[in-house]
N, C-alpha and C positions, 0 to 999 in steps of 0.2 A: 824363337828367343832361347838363350843358351841357360845354361843351370844359374851361373852368377847373377844374370840379370832377371831370371825368375825369383830367387831370394830377395833380390833389392825390392822386385815390384810387391812381393808379399809383404816385405818389410814397412814397404812405405804405406800399402794399405792397411797394415795393422795398426801402424802409429796415426792414421788418419782415424781409424774408427777408435782406438784408445782415446785419443785426444777427444772425440765428441762424445765419448762415455764418461770422461772426466769431467766435459765441462757440463754435461747433463747432470751429473750428481752434485755437483759443486751449486749449479741453480738450486737442487733439491735441499741440498745443505749449504745455505748462505755463510760466508765467511761471517767468524765471529768479530765482536768488536771490542774494543777496551772497556774495563768493568766502568759502568756509569755509577757514580756516589754523589751524594749532597755533603757539602763542607762549609762552617762557618769559619771567618777569621776576624780576628779582632787586632785593633793597635789603638793605642793610649793618644790621645789627642790634647793638645793644649790651645789656649786661645790665638797663641801666635805661630801656632804650627804650620808649615807648608802642607797645605791641602793634597796636594799631588803625592808628597812623599809618604803620606799618611795611609792614603788609599792603596799606594803600592805595599806598603808594609802589611796592610790587612788583606791584600790578594794573596800575598806570597805566603801567609799564615794560614788561608783557607787552601792553597795548594799543599803545603806541608801537612794539613791534617786529611786530605784526600789522599794523598800519598800513604799517611799511617793508616787510612782505613784498608788501603790496599796491601801494605805488608803485613798486617794484622789477619788477613784471608789466607795467608801461606805459611807463617811463621807461628810455631807455638809460643807462648809466654815465657817458658823457661829457656828456650834458645835465644831469644830477644835478649833477656837479661844478661846472660852469658856472654853475649856479644854486643852489649849494649853502646858501648863508646863509639865501637869502629861503625857499626850501623847509623847510628847518628850522626856521625861525620860526615860519612857519605852521601847519604838521603838528603840531609838538611843541605849540603853543599850543592847540590845537583837537582834540587827538588824540580824545578820547571821540565829537566829532562823526561819526568816521567809521566809528565801532563801533556795527552796528546791534543785534547782540545777542552774548553769549558765556556760557560756562559753565565754571566751573573743574573742572579734571581731577585736579589734585594740588596740595598745597600743604604746606610744612612749612620747618623750620631746618634749615641744611644749614653748622654750624659757626658762623660770625658772619656768615652771610648767611641770607635768608629767600627762598625759593623760592616761585614760583607757575606752573603751568602752564595756561595756558587754550584752548580751542576758542575762536574769534571769527569772526564773520559780518563781513566789511569791506565797507562801501558803496563798491563802485569807482566807480559814477557821480559820487559825491562829490567822490572823490579827481581822476577827470578834469576835472570842473567847477572845482575847487580849480587846478588846475595851467592849465587854459583861462583862468582870472581872473588868474594870475600872469604870463601872457604866454609861458608854457612848453609847445611844442608835442609832444605824443607822439606816437610812431609805431611800426609793427610792426618786430619785428626778423626779419630772414630771409626777407622775400618771400612770407610766406604765400599761398597761390591760393585764389579765391573764385567762386563763381557767384552771380550775383544773378539773380533771377527774381519779377518783380512785376508782376501784373494790374492794368490800371487801367480804369475805368469813370467818364463823366461823364455824368451825367443818365440814365443807363440804355444810354447807349451805348460798347461796347469801344473803346478805344482802340488803334489797332494798333502805335501808338509809345508806349510807357509813359516820361513824363517823371519820373515818382515813381523809376523804375526806374534811369533815366538819373544823376539826384541821386544816387542811394546809390552807384550804380558808382563816380561820381567822386570821392565823398567817401572812399569805401574805398580807391581808387588814389592818392588825394593822401596817405594814412597809412601808404603802402610796401607795400599789397597788389597782388597781380597778379590783375587782373579778367580771368578766363576767359569767353568769348563762348560761349553756347549755341547760336546760331543755326543750326549744321549740323545741330542734331538737336531742331529745332523742333517737329517731329510726334512726338517721343517720348512715349509715353501717361503716365512718370514725371512730366513735367513740369506736367500737369494734377493729378496727382495729390497732388502736392507742394503744388500752391497750393490744392488742397482742403483740404490739412492731413494728408496722409500722411507722416508721419515717414520711413518706409522707404523711400519714393520720395526725398525730400528727400538720405538718405544715398547712394542709390543714384545721384542726378545728381552728388554730389561724388566719387565713384569713378569714374564714367564720364570726368569729365574731370580725375582726377587733384587734386581742390580738394582743401582743408584744411576749409573751410567752405560752407553754402550758406545764402545769404539769400533766403527766401522770403517773399511777402506779398499782399497786395490792397490796394487803394485804391479808395474810390469814392464820388460825390457824389450828393448829394440837393438840391432846393429847398428854400427856408426860406420866402422872400417877398420882398415887393417893397416899397419906400419913397421915397416922391416928397419932394423936396428941391427947390423952386425950379422949374424948367422941366425937372428930369431926373429920371428913374426910376432907382433904385438897385436892381440885384437882388442877391439874397443867397443864397448857396450853402453847403453845410456838406460838408465831406469826413473821411471815415473811414479811417484806414489802421491796419491790422495787419502786422505783419512780425516775423519770427522768424529767427536766425541758428541753424544746427542743425550739430553737429560730426560729421563725417565716420566718425572712429575710432570712435565709440561711440553716436553716434545722440542725444547729449546736446544740450538746447536752452541753447544759450549765453545768449540773449537774447531776451525777447518784449516787443514793443512795439503797443500798442492806444491810440490817439487820436484825437483830432478835433479840426478848426480851422474857423472860419466866414470868410467875405472876401465883400466886395461889391463889385460892377463896373456897368457900364451894361447889360450883358446877361448872363444867366443861365448860357451857356456859360463865357464869360470869369470870371465869379467861381467857378464851378465849377473853371476851370483853376488860377485863383490858390488857392483853397483846396487842391487836389491838393499845389501847390508849397509850402504851410504845412505841411501834414500831413507832407511828406515830409522838410522841415528838421527839424522837431520831433521826428522820430524818430532823427536822425543822433547827437546825443551818447549816449544810451543803447545805441545799436546799434552804435557804433564802441568805447566804453569797455568794454563788458561783453561783446564779441566778442573785442577783443584781448585782455583779462584773461582769460578763460576759457580762450582758445587757449594763450597763455602758459602759464596753470596748467596744463592738460593735457600740454603738451609736456613740464612738468618731473615728469610724474606725481604731481601735489600735494606735490611738495618744493620748497622755495623755490629761486628762481634768483638767485645773489648775482653783484654784477658786480666785476669786477679791474680795475684800473687801474695798471700797472707804468712806471713811468718809469727814464730812466737805461740804455734798452736799446739798443744799438752798432747793430745790424742785423738784417736779418729772420731770419738764421740762430738769433740768440740768442733772439728773439722764438717761434721753432719749437721751439728747446731747451726754452723756457721752458713752453711749452705742453705738451709730454711730462712735463716734470717734475709739471705741476700735476695730470695725469691718475695720476699714483703716488696723489695724496693718498688717506688711509683712506677719507674720507667724501664723494669727489668721484665721482658717478655719471657724470656726464657734462661734457665740458670744450669750449666753443666759443671758438676762438681767431677773435677780431671784426675788429681792425683793428691795424696798426702805422703808426703817422706822427709824424714829427720825434721818434723816441727814447721814444716811448709806446705800449706796446700793450695790447689791451684784451681781454678775456676774460669771457665767460658762464661760470658754475659753478654747476651741478646739486649742490647741497650739503645733505647730510642735517641739517647743524647750524646753529647761528645764526652770524653774520657775525663774532662775535668769537671764536668757535671755529676758524674758517677763517684768522682774523687770526693766532691764537698757533700754528697749525699751520706758517702759512708763514715765520714765524720760529724753528722749531725746527730744532736740528742736522741730525736727519734728512732735511728736506728740502734743507738747504743740500747736504747730502752727494750727493745725488741731482742737483742742479740743476751742482754743481760736476764731477760724473761725464761728464754731459751735454756741458757746457762746455769742459772739458778746463782749466780753471783755477778758482782757487777763488773762489767768488762765493755772494752769499744774498742773502733780501729783508730789508728793514728795511721795516716798515711807518708810513706817515705819518699815516693819518688813517682813521676807521671811523665810517661812518654811513649810516642807511636803507640798508641792505644793498649799500653799496659801500664796499671796502676798495681806498683808495691805497696803493702800496708803492714801494720803489725798490731796484734791482737794484745791489746794492754790492759792493766787496771785502770779506772775510771775514779 
């Protein structure tokens, strides 16, 4: 066997072993599904209304509310408000395109209303790509901590420095994550176990670093062949990448990416390096949006997180009192006081009901009484707008 045949045989063997490893890891880290949410849709019905039309209208409303939950997982309230018109038009127009599947849990008339409750699977990647196409940057809330472990092999040689790992680290850092360096534990046996597909090891690493998520994966390349164009010979290499994000608290796989990219260069090593960069870049949209959405969903224990903006707040003391009043709401299991700037306070609220139920409760006399008690003066909230899990209100005298 000559040298060329030896290289080809070795490459074939390497490819078979690599694909076997990838399949083993993907079996250990199953591919993630779309976010599963529950939503209710409502439509008005009169005695002579067409039943089919009313049911379709209620179903479409339920889809809209399900997508609303998805948008709320990755978009801050202030960013939504700043881009409200374009987001509403795009999402409302193409709402069915974001629903991968759904099942009807209940339906029926309620007075002059027709109500339908569904369990829907919302395509978070599609939502993220839509926001990106609209020029709206999503980012994490609360600076979650992440450990990134990616082994890199180029043409059978392990790289001492993983450019794919560096690219993923940088991307997550840009989206507001705190990236934890693991070099101090480079010899920890759990690192190699995690790279080999051990989900418990990935969870253990996250806990060791007090991280919320471990990103773990492998990227490798193989030669494809050569092409002579004029006086130049171009080498082609293919890079394979498999990368998963694992949630520390439950061991749940938030995202699994497996893909390949091919690149040409004047040397095979350079072609492999370029292909590695391409496959790392290709993994980022899915990794970022599904990890962020899954983490936000897990933090809300599967209950929707609503955004509340309150205008007309005079000072920080009023904003703090408002936060205390919000925590007294019947269906609010968690209230996070986010920001106070130029008379506007923003809050994230984990709420067991839909956003319109929150809006109604904010305008009730009971909430106004609690708020007045905390402020020492008669105050209440007046809801200004309600859309896509974002409630805008104004603090006013009553």
